[in-house]
Backbone as ProteinMPNN parsed JSONL, in Angstrom:
{"seq_chain_A": "XXXXXXXXXXXXXXXXXXXXXXXXXXXXXXXXXXXXXXXXXXXXXXXXXXXXXXXXXXXXXXXXXXXXXXXXXXXXXXXXXXXXXXXXXXXXXXXXXXXXXXXXXXXXXXXXXXXXXXXXXXXXXXXXXXXXXXXXXXXXXXXXXXXXXXXXXXXXXXXXXXXX", "coords_chain_A": {"N_chain_A": [[39.515, 5.603, 14.964], [39.132, 2.666, 13.162], [40.041, 1.48, 9.849], [38.223, -0.399, 8.891], [35.889, 0.166, 10.377], [35.306, 2.73, 9.401], [34.758, 2.097, 6.749], [32.492, 0.456, 7.039], [30.723, 2.321, 8.169], [30.588, 4.175, 6.065], [29.489, 2.54, 4.052], [27.006, 2.014, 5.253], [25.909, 4.595, 5.315], [25.717, 5.088, 2.548], [23.882, 3.076, 1.894], [21.598, 3.853, 3.408], [21.116, 6.342, 2.252], [20.526, 5.525, -0.321], [18.204, 4.01, 0.17], [16.507, 6.088, 1.024], [16.365, 7.577, -1.341], [14.958, 5.729, -2.924], [12.554, 5.558, -1.533], [11.576, 8.096, -1.953], [11.267, 7.778, -4.655], [9.134, 5.975, -4.618], [7.056, 7.634, -3.789], [6.996, 9.277, -5.991], [6.166, 7.463, -7.913], [3.6, 6.944, -6.977], [2.467, 9.451, -7.334], [2.677, 9.561, -10.109], [0.862, 7.539, -10.679], [-1.549, 8.711, -9.874], [-1.63, 11.02, -11.522], [-1.184, 9.856, -13.981], [-2.992, 7.78, -14.288], [-5.451, 8.011, -12.715], [-6.411, 10.751, -13.112], [-6.482, 10.986, -16.026], [-8.354, 8.906, -16.566], [-10.577, 9.822, -15.108], [-11.092, 12.154, -16.504], [-11.816, 11.162, -19.022], [-13.957, 9.41, -18.4], [-15.708, 11.064, -17.01], [-16.68, 13.583, -18.465], [-18.125, 15.906, -17.956], [-17.725, 17.34, -15.093], [-19.56, 18.311, -13.18], [-21.774, 16.723, -13.46], [-21.063, 14.284, -12.536], [-21.525, 11.391, -10.656], [-21.276, 10.832, -7.147], [-20.816, 8.241, -6.276], [-19.715, 6.884, -8.522], [-17.363, 8.373, -8.902], [-16.07, 7.91, -6.442], [-15.709, 5.123, -6.553], [-13.98, 4.937, -8.746], [-11.741, 6.259, -7.702], [-11.125, 4.522, -5.581], [-10.497, 2.218, -7.051], [-8.222, 3.083, -8.421], [-6.536, 3.548, -6.239], [-6.306, 0.938, -5.404], [-4.86, -0.143, -7.584], [-2.482, 1.355, -7.412], [-1.547, 0.936, -4.778], [-2.118, -1.789, -4.126], [-1.067, -3.261, -6.299], [1.081, -1.765, -7.292], [2.743, -1.11, -5.034], [3.891, -3.628, -3.996], [5.389, -4.342, -6.303], [7.062, -2.134, -6.537], [8.467, -2.376, -4.116], [9.901, -4.74, -4.536], [11.485, -4.035, -6.767], [12.933, -1.915, -5.643], [14.374, -3.256, -3.64], [16.019, -4.84, -5.217], [17.509, -2.878, -6.575], [18.659, -1.319, -4.523], [20.176, -3.117, -3.032], [22.316, -3.963, -4.66], [24.656, -5.756, -6.74], [26.84, -7.004, -5.48], [26.052, -7.139, -2.777], [23.735, -8.733, -2.968], [24.855, -11.141, -3.769], [26.105, -11.977, -1.454], [24.062, -12.543, 0.251], [22.171, -15.062, 1.81], [19.447, -17.314, 1.797], [17.516, -17.49, 4.727], [16.181, -19.608, 7.303], [12.738, -19.458, 7.466], [12.346, -17.248, 5.868], [10.553, -17.444, 3.708], [8.122, -17.664, 5.048], [8.026, -15.198, 6.358], [7.944, -13.483, 4.129], [5.481, -14.231, 3.12], [3.816, -13.335, 5.2], [4.238, -10.564, 5.087], [3.237, -10.025, 2.535], [0.555, -10.757, 2.956], [-0.212, -8.809, 4.846], [0.034, -6.442, 3.353], [-1.925, -6.917, 1.417], [-4.189, -7.062, 3.071], [-4.328, -4.477, 4.206], [-4.672, -3.031, 1.854], [-7.148, -4.042, 0.928], [-8.912, -3.287, 3.003], [-8.569, -0.507, 2.992], [-9.081, 0.257, 0.277], [-11.478, -1.021, -0.204], [-13.271, -0.271, 1.793], [-12.57, 2.137, 3.238], [-11.734, 4.381, 1.479], [-13.923, 4.6, -0.495], [-16.047, 4.735, 1.343], [-15.576, 7.014, 3.036], [-15.51, 9.075, 1.105], [-18.102, 8.874, 0.038], [-19.659, 9.443, 2.29], [-18.955, 12.097, 2.693], [-19.68, 13.252, 0.209], [-22.459, 12.785, 0.04], [-23.285, 14.001, 2.288], [-23.914, 12.581, 4.674], [-25.496, 12.103, 7.7], [-24.689, 11.288, 11.096], [-25.969, 8.332, 12.551], [-28.218, 5.569, 12.252], [-26.987, 4.458, 9.999], [-24.254, 4.963, 10.304], [-23.826, 3.538, 12.655], [-24.338, 0.919, 11.773], [-22.268, 0.662, 9.9], [-20.079, 0.897, 11.594], [-20.33, -1.458, 13.089], [-20.025, -3.286, 11.018], [-17.356, -2.725, 10.324], [-16.133, -3.512, 12.707], [-16.709, -6.243, 12.7], [-15.338, -7.001, 10.358], [-12.696, -6.393, 11.117], [-12.447, -8.196, 13.221], [-12.667, -10.633, 11.844], [-10.414, -10.391, 10.247], [-8.417, -10.345, 12.234], [-8.791, -12.89, 13.4], [-8.156, -14.473, 11.189], [-5.473, -13.781, 10.917], [-4.46, -14.815, 13.333], [-4.99, -17.539, 12.941], [-3.327, -18.013, 10.734], [-0.908, -17.517, 11.955], [-0.73, -19.622, 13.773], [-0.493, -21.772, 12.029], [2.057, -21.425, 11.01]], "CA_chain_A": [[38.575, 4.718, 14.303], [39.838, 1.824, 12.201], [39.619, 1.548, 8.445], [37.027, -1.234, 8.727], [34.735, 0.898, 10.923], [34.982, 3.811, 8.453], [34.152, 1.473, 5.572], [31.136, 0.034, 7.419], [29.925, 3.54, 8.325], [30.364, 4.717, 4.728], [28.534, 1.647, 3.388], [25.701, 2.23, 5.884], [25.396, 5.88, 4.821], [25.302, 4.901, 1.154], [22.674, 2.249, 1.891], [20.478, 4.669, 3.883], [20.856, 7.346, 1.228], [19.875, 4.833, -1.421], [16.833, 3.715, 0.612], [15.763, 7.343, 1.002], [16.089, 7.89, -2.741], [13.919, 4.83, -3.439], [11.281, 5.93, -0.926], [11.123, 9.251, -2.728], [10.8, 7.217, -5.925], [7.804, 5.407, -4.39], [6.118, 8.753, -3.804], [6.884, 9.729, -7.378], [5.339, 6.484, -8.622], [2.209, 7.177, -6.564], [2.025, 10.661, -8.041], [2.474, 9.161, -11.5], [-0.382, 6.786, -10.727], [-2.674, 9.657, -9.806], [-1.661, 11.881, -12.701], [-1.14, 9.075, -15.209], [-4.102, 6.833, -14.368], [-6.708, 8.525, -12.176], [-6.899, 11.96, -13.783], [-6.942, 10.719, -17.397], [-9.596, 8.129, -16.543], [-11.657, 10.698, -14.65], [-11.385, 13.081, -17.594], [-12.515, 10.434, -20.086], [-15.226, 8.859, -17.909], [-16.586, 12.119, -16.502], [-16.351, 14.805, -19.206], [-18.771, 17.044, -17.296], [-17.544, 17.035, -13.672], [-20.741, 18.654, -12.383], [-22.764, 15.659, -13.595], [-20.466, 13.041, -12.057], [-22.106, 10.925, -9.393], [-20.288, 10.602, -6.098], [-20.509, 6.82, -6.223], [-18.797, 6.552, -9.615], [-16.076, 9.007, -8.609], [-15.468, 7.194, -5.316], [-15.276, 3.807, -7.016], [-12.793, 5.134, -9.576], [-10.626, 6.573, -6.808], [-10.775, 3.284, -4.875], [-9.843, 1.319, -8.015], [-6.869, 3.597, -8.646], [-5.774, 3.27, -5.022], [-6.009, -0.498, -5.472], [-3.773, -0.349, -8.539], [-1.248, 1.977, -6.948], [-1.071, 0.307, -3.54], [-2.211, -3.243, -4.172], [-0.175, -3.825, -7.299], [2.289, -0.947, -7.432], [3.625, -1.162, -3.871], [4.748, -4.817, -4.005], [6.34, -4.261, -7.414], [8.039, -1.114, -6.155], [9.324, -2.92, -3.06], [10.819, -5.715, -5.138], [12.46, -3.31, -7.57], [13.814, -1.165, -4.736], [15.288, -4.198, -2.994], [17.03, -5.235, -6.205], [18.376, -1.753, -6.902], [19.378, -0.859, -3.333], [21.117, -4.135, -2.586], [23.488, -4.069, -5.499], [25.033, -7.117, -7.097], [27.744, -7.556, -4.474], [25.296, -7.469, -1.571], [22.845, -9.856, -3.26], [25.653, -12.362, -3.823], [26.454, -12.408, -0.098], [22.857, -12.931, 0.978], [21.722, -16.45, 1.701], [18.12, -17.454, 2.416], [17.484, -18.021, 6.092], [14.957, -20.33, 7.643], [11.636, -18.563, 7.804], [12.206, -16.144, 4.912], [9.315, -17.618, 2.94], [7.005, -17.373, 5.95], [8.014, -13.753, 6.547], [7.477, -12.886, 2.874], [4.045, -14.488, 3.058], [3.151, -12.452, 6.157], [4.283, -9.196, 4.553], [2.281, -9.988, 1.429], [-0.78, -10.797, 3.535], [-0.486, -7.515, 5.467], [-0.189, -5.464, 2.277], [-3.249, -7.2, 0.841], [-5.212, -6.722, 4.053], [-4.416, -3.013, 4.26], [-5.222, -2.584, 0.585], [-8.571, -4.379, 0.863], [-9.661, -2.452, 3.939], [-8.536, 0.884, 2.553], [-9.729, 0.457, -1.017], [-12.827, -1.566, -0.196], [-14.152, 0.4, 2.749], [-12.201, 3.47, 3.691], [-11.792, 5.422, 0.451], [-15.29, 4.884, -0.955], [-16.911, 5.098, 2.464], [-15.368, 8.408, 3.439], [-15.941, 9.976, 0.037], [-19.564, 8.871, -0.075], [-20.216, 10.172, 3.432], [-18.755, 13.529, 2.446], [-20.437, 13.675, -0.967], [-23.899, 12.764, 0.289], [-23.517, 14.684, 3.56], [-24.632, 11.624, 5.51], [-25.428, 12.432, 9.109], [-24.525, 10.129, 11.981], [-27.238, 7.694, 12.893], [-28.199, 4.115, 12.095], [-26.043, 4.043, 8.955], [-22.925, 4.963, 10.93], [-23.792, 2.416, 13.599], [-24.211, -0.313, 10.988], [-20.92, 0.623, 9.34], [-19.143, 0.622, 12.688], [-20.407, -2.888, 13.382], [-19.409, -3.962, 9.879], [-15.912, -2.565, 10.48], [-15.721, -4.344, 13.841], [-16.747, -7.637, 12.244], [-14.232, -7.198, 9.416], [-11.452, -6.418, 11.89], [-12.415, -9.462, 13.962], [-12.352, -11.68, 10.87], [-9.01, -10.193, 9.878], [-7.604, -10.767, 13.372], [-8.868, -14.353, 13.514], [-7.383, -15.028, 10.076], [-4.065, -13.611, 11.282], [-4.126, -15.787, 14.392], [-4.969, -18.859, 12.32], [-2.11, -18.098, 9.932], [0.215, -17.569, 12.892], [-0.681, -20.986, 14.327], [-0.022, -22.665, 10.978], [3.503, -21.285, 10.791]], "C_chain_A": [[39.332, 3.965, 13.219], [39.264, 1.956, 10.805], [38.344, 0.747, 8.211], [35.782, -0.498, 9.217], [34.328, 2.029, 9.991], [34.289, 3.247, 7.216], [32.715, 1.06, 5.864], [30.237, 1.248, 7.535], [29.602, 4.138, 6.958], [29.355, 3.867, 3.968], [27.131, 1.85, 3.936], [25.094, 3.54, 5.391], [24.92, 5.758, 3.38], [23.991, 4.135, 1.075], [21.466, 3.074, 2.33], [20.111, 5.742, 2.874], [20.116, 6.727, 0.052], [18.43, 4.474, -1.073], [15.965, 4.964, 0.56], [15.397, 7.715, -0.428], [14.971, 7.014, -3.295], [12.566, 5.108, -2.792], [10.716, 7.158, -1.625], [10.588, 8.782, -4.075], [9.423, 6.6, -5.787], [6.748, 6.495, -4.404], [5.928, 9.268, -5.222], [6.018, 8.764, -8.177], [3.866, 6.646, -8.241], [1.656, 8.41, -7.272], [1.792, 10.361, -9.524], [1.181, 8.372, -11.665], [-1.597, 7.698, -10.715], [-2.768, 10.471, -11.096], [-1.683, 11.094, -14.01], [-2.302, 8.119, -15.385], [-5.415, 7.494, -13.951], [-7.24, 9.732, -12.959], [-7.286, 11.718, -15.241], [-8.248, 9.911, -17.446], [-10.777, 8.994, -16.115], [-12.067, 11.662, -15.76], [-12.186, 12.397, -18.692], [-13.896, 9.962, -19.612], [-16.219, 9.933, -17.488], [-16.265, 13.441, -17.204], [-16.985, 16.061, -18.605], [-18.715, 16.771, -15.788], [-18.781, 17.311, -12.816], [-21.797, 17.556, -12.425], [-22.26, 14.308, -13.095], [-21.1, 12.635, -10.74], [-20.986, 10.63, -8.408], [-19.872, 9.133, -6.044], [-19.495, 6.432, -7.298], [-17.407, 7.134, -9.352], [-15.344, 8.26, -7.497], [-14.952, 5.822, -5.729], [-14.042, 3.907, -7.912], [-11.573, 5.426, -8.708], [-10.176, 5.325, -6.042], [-10.053, 2.313, -5.81], [-8.413, 1.778, -8.305], [-5.99, 3.376, -7.42], [-5.393, 1.796, -4.974], [-4.842, -0.763, -6.413], [-2.448, 0.175, -8.008], [-0.696, 1.263, -5.725], [-1.031, -1.208, -3.675], [-1.271, -3.893, -5.168], [1.149, -3.072, -7.363], [3.251, -1.05, -6.266], [4.472, -2.428, -3.837], [5.786, -4.809, -5.135], [7.45, -3.277, -7.082], [8.995, -1.628, -5.085], [10.34, -3.907, -3.623], [11.897, -5.022, -5.958], [13.447, -2.544, -6.691], [14.814, -2.085, -4.065], [16.381, -4.623, -3.964], [18.013, -4.099, -6.465], [19.224, -1.301, -5.716], [20.471, -1.842, -2.947], [22.39, -4.179, -3.401], [23.885, -5.53, -5.705], [25.893, -7.757, -6.015], [26.989, -7.978, -3.214], [24.392, -8.677, -1.809], [23.602, -11.177, -3.316], [25.98, -12.889, -2.432], [25.244, -12.876, 0.703], [22.534, -14.403, 0.747], [20.357, -16.544, 2.373], [18.241, -18.068, 3.811], [16.176, -18.764, 6.304], [13.883, -19.314, 8.025], [11.464, -17.4, 6.846], [10.91, -16.234, 4.124], [8.086, -17.282, 3.779], [6.883, -15.869, 6.151], [7.499, -13.048, 5.291], [5.969, -13.08, 2.727], [3.277, -13.56, 3.995], [3.12, -11.009, 5.658], [3.274, -9.048, 3.425], [0.851, -9.953, 1.942], [-1.141, -9.437, 4.137], [-0.757, -6.442, 4.414], [-1.568, -5.672, 1.666], [-4.368, -6.803, 1.788], [-5.409, -5.208, 4.134], [-5.082, -2.486, 2.996], [-6.717, -2.863, 0.504], [-9.404, -3.501, 1.786], [-9.716, -1.015, 3.44], [-9.333, 1.092, 1.274], [-11.165, -0.043, -1.038], [-13.793, -0.823, 0.695], [-13.821, 1.869, 2.947], [-12.382, 4.543, 2.625], [-13.226, 5.651, -0.022], [-16.223, 5.321, 0.169], [-16.788, 6.555, 2.856], [-15.86, 9.357, 2.362], [-17.459, 10.017, -0.106], [-20.219, 9.604, 1.087], [-20.082, 11.668, 3.237], [-19.665, 14.0, 1.315], [-21.935, 13.75, -0.706], [-24.274, 13.429, 1.605], [-24.358, 13.811, 4.499], [-24.423, 11.984, 6.978], [-25.284, 11.15, 9.928], [-25.895, 9.585, 12.361], [-27.115, 6.205, 12.669], [-27.205, 3.638, 11.022], [-24.629, 3.956, 9.537], [-22.802, 3.789, 11.889], [-23.61, 1.101, 12.854], [-22.803, -0.44, 10.399], [-19.865, 0.357, 10.41], [-19.134, -0.865, 13.016], [-19.804, -3.713, 12.247], [-17.884, -3.885, 9.98], [-15.391, -3.438, 11.611], [-15.685, -5.808, 13.424], [-15.588, -7.92, 11.28], [-12.89, -7.249, 10.133], [-11.328, -7.723, 12.677], [-12.061, -10.62, 13.024], [-10.878, -11.595, 10.466], [-8.082, -10.669, 10.996], [-7.608, -12.281, 13.517], [-8.088, -15.038, 12.392], [-5.894, -14.919, 10.368], [-3.619, -14.596, 12.335], [-4.047, -17.19, 13.808], [-3.708, -19.048, 11.474], [-0.883, -18.216, 10.826], [0.381, -18.98, 13.466], [-0.162, -21.985, 13.31], [1.504, -22.622, 10.848], [4.33, -21.515, 12.019]], "O_chain_A": [[40.086, 4.561, 12.45], [38.163, 2.467, 10.604], [37.484, 1.155, 7.43], [34.742, -0.529, 8.56], [33.136, 2.271, 9.802], [33.348, 3.846, 6.697], [31.823, 1.281, 5.046], [29.103, 1.223, 7.055], [28.471, 4.56, 6.716], [28.463, 4.404, 3.311], [26.164, 1.858, 3.174], [23.904, 3.596, 5.082], [23.853, 6.26, 3.027], [23.099, 4.484, 0.302], [20.414, 3.007, 1.693], [18.931, 6.022, 2.662], [19.195, 7.328, -0.502], [17.535, 4.61, -1.907], [14.822, 4.912, 0.107], [14.267, 8.119, -0.704], [14.127, 7.493, -4.051], [11.531, 4.917, -3.431], [9.51, 7.245, -1.858], [9.595, 9.306, -4.58], [8.616, 6.675, -6.714], [5.668, 6.31, -4.965], [4.823, 9.651, -5.606], [5.228, 9.188, -9.021], [2.985, 6.502, -9.088], [0.521, 8.41, -7.749], [0.83, 10.846, -10.119], [0.484, 8.516, -12.669], [-2.556, 7.481, -11.455], [-3.84, 10.597, -11.688], [-2.146, 11.601, -15.032], [-2.581, 7.684, -16.502], [-6.372, 7.536, -14.724], [-8.384, 9.729, -13.412], [-8.333, 12.204, -15.668], [-9.131, 10.189, -18.257], [-11.858, 8.905, -16.698], [-13.251, 11.95, -15.933], [-13.126, 12.978, -19.234], [-14.884, 10.098, -20.334], [-17.43, 9.74, -17.596], [-15.649, 14.324, -16.607], [-16.439, 17.156, -18.735], [-19.563, 16.051, -15.26], [-19.019, 16.612, -11.831], [-22.629, 17.465, -11.522], [-22.956, 13.301, -13.22], [-21.2, 13.442, -9.816], [-19.888, 10.229, -8.795], [-18.708, 8.823, -5.795], [-18.524, 5.73, -7.014], [-16.397, 6.462, -9.559], [-14.143, 8.007, -7.597], [-13.875, 5.407, -5.3], [-13.157, 3.054, -7.844], [-10.492, 4.894, -8.958], [-8.978, 5.1, -5.874], [-9.096, 1.657, -5.399], [-7.503, 0.957, -8.42], [-4.812, 3.048, -7.56], [-4.29, 1.447, -4.555], [-3.934, -1.525, -6.078], [-1.414, -0.481, -8.14], [0.507, 1.012, -5.648], [-0.017, -1.835, -3.368], [-0.735, -4.969, -4.903], [2.213, -3.681, -7.476], [4.464, -1.076, -6.476], [5.686, -2.325, -3.663], [6.928, -5.223, -4.935], [8.628, -3.549, -7.314], [10.193, -1.351, -5.136], [11.505, -3.901, -3.225], [13.075, -5.367, -5.867], [14.648, -2.526, -6.962], [15.987, -1.733, -3.933], [17.542, -4.752, -3.576], [19.218, -4.331, -6.565], [20.387, -0.938, -5.892], [21.573, -1.437, -2.577], [23.461, -4.418, -2.842], [23.496, -6.413, -4.94], [25.697, -8.923, -5.672], [27.251, -9.042, -2.652], [24.29, -9.551, -0.948], [23.057, -12.22, -2.953], [26.118, -14.097, -2.238], [25.4, -13.539, 1.729], [22.619, -14.908, -0.372], [20.135, -15.919, 3.41], [18.973, -19.034, 4.026], [15.201, -18.57, 5.578], [14.128, -18.414, 8.829], [10.517, -16.628, 6.994], [10.244, -15.224, 3.895], [7.127, -16.69, 3.283], [5.781, -15.321, 6.121], [6.701, -12.115, 5.388], [5.267, -12.183, 2.259], [2.214, -13.053, 3.636], [2.109, -10.318, 5.788], [2.541, -8.06, 3.366], [0.023, -9.204, 1.423], [-2.262, -8.962, 3.955], [-1.669, -5.63, 4.567], [-2.296, -4.708, 1.426], [-5.386, -6.265, 1.355], [-6.541, -4.725, 4.13], [-5.945, -1.61, 3.053], [-7.479, -2.005, 0.057], [-10.473, -3.027, 1.403], [-10.77, -0.381, 3.46], [-10.163, 1.998, 1.194], [-11.983, 0.458, -1.809], [-14.986, -0.744, 0.404], [-14.69, 2.734, 2.836], [-13.108, 5.513, 2.843], [-13.712, 6.78, 0.039], [-17.086, 6.176, -0.03], [-17.793, 7.252, 2.992], [-16.547, 10.334, 2.66], [-18.034, 11.08, -0.344], [-21.214, 10.304, 0.902], [-20.991, 12.426, 3.575], [-20.341, 15.021, 1.441], [-22.605, 14.67, -1.175], [-25.441, 13.426, 1.997], [-25.373, 14.25, 5.04], [-23.29, 12.148, 7.429], [-25.703, 10.073, 9.504], [-26.862, 10.338, 12.471], [-26.046, 5.629, 12.867], [-26.651, 2.544, 11.129], [-23.904, 2.992, 9.29], [-21.769, 3.12, 11.922], [-22.81, 0.261, 13.266], [-22.22, -1.524, 10.401], [-18.874, -0.328, 10.156], [-18.074, -1.464, 13.2], [-19.147, -4.724, 12.493], [-17.199, -4.88, 9.745], [-14.323, -4.039, 11.489], [-14.743, -6.529, 13.753], [-14.936, -8.96, 11.379], [-12.037, -8.067, 9.789], [-10.24, -8.287, 12.788], [-11.252, -11.481, 13.37], [-10.192, -12.611, 10.36], [-7.074, -11.324, 10.73], [-6.561, -12.891, 13.732], [-7.438, -16.058, 12.615], [-5.135, -15.851, 10.101], [-2.526, -15.154, 12.248], [-3.137, -17.95, 14.141], [-3.096, -20.115, 11.495], [0.068, -18.926, 10.497], [1.501, -19.466, 13.623], [0.53, -22.938, 13.669], [2.151, -23.642, 10.61], [5.557, -21.426, 11.963]]}, "name": "protein", "num_of_chains": 1, "seq": "XXXXXXXXXXXXXXXXXXXXXXXXXXXXXXXXXXXXXXXXXXXXXXXXXXXXXXXXXXXXXXXXXXXXXXXXXXXXXXXXXXXXXXXXXXXXXXXXXXXXXXXXXXXXXXXXXXXXXXXXXXXXXXXXXXXXXXXXXXXXXXXXXXXXXXXXXXXXXXXXXXXX"}
């Protein structure tokens, strides 16, 4: 194996190791969000846990998920890219055609996932559990609402795809 191949392999290992470290850092930031934002807010807003309504608790959890995923994830991704790349690598990178479009698509996907998860999934699941809601017309209505939201999301994605 030539010296160049060993150097490339070593650089690749360092890069993958660095990516792994930053992914672990993302998990640590999420944990910090839960322990640094959610739990203190829950403690202050709901001093008597037994008297806390399920709706208020679910909305607080959804809001914290929004902060951690909707705002924290993009910031974390940008910081990780800056730290992982290093100065030498960033100097060699040149913008390619379509980078702005790709960045826009990634941003849109993160926002879409965040809205669906924080707007429907987290509060919906917690409320169904908390109120012990049985399957029936409510579930059917929510299923249709989810289908409509997915259809709107898909049509928006197709429209954005046609624009680019």
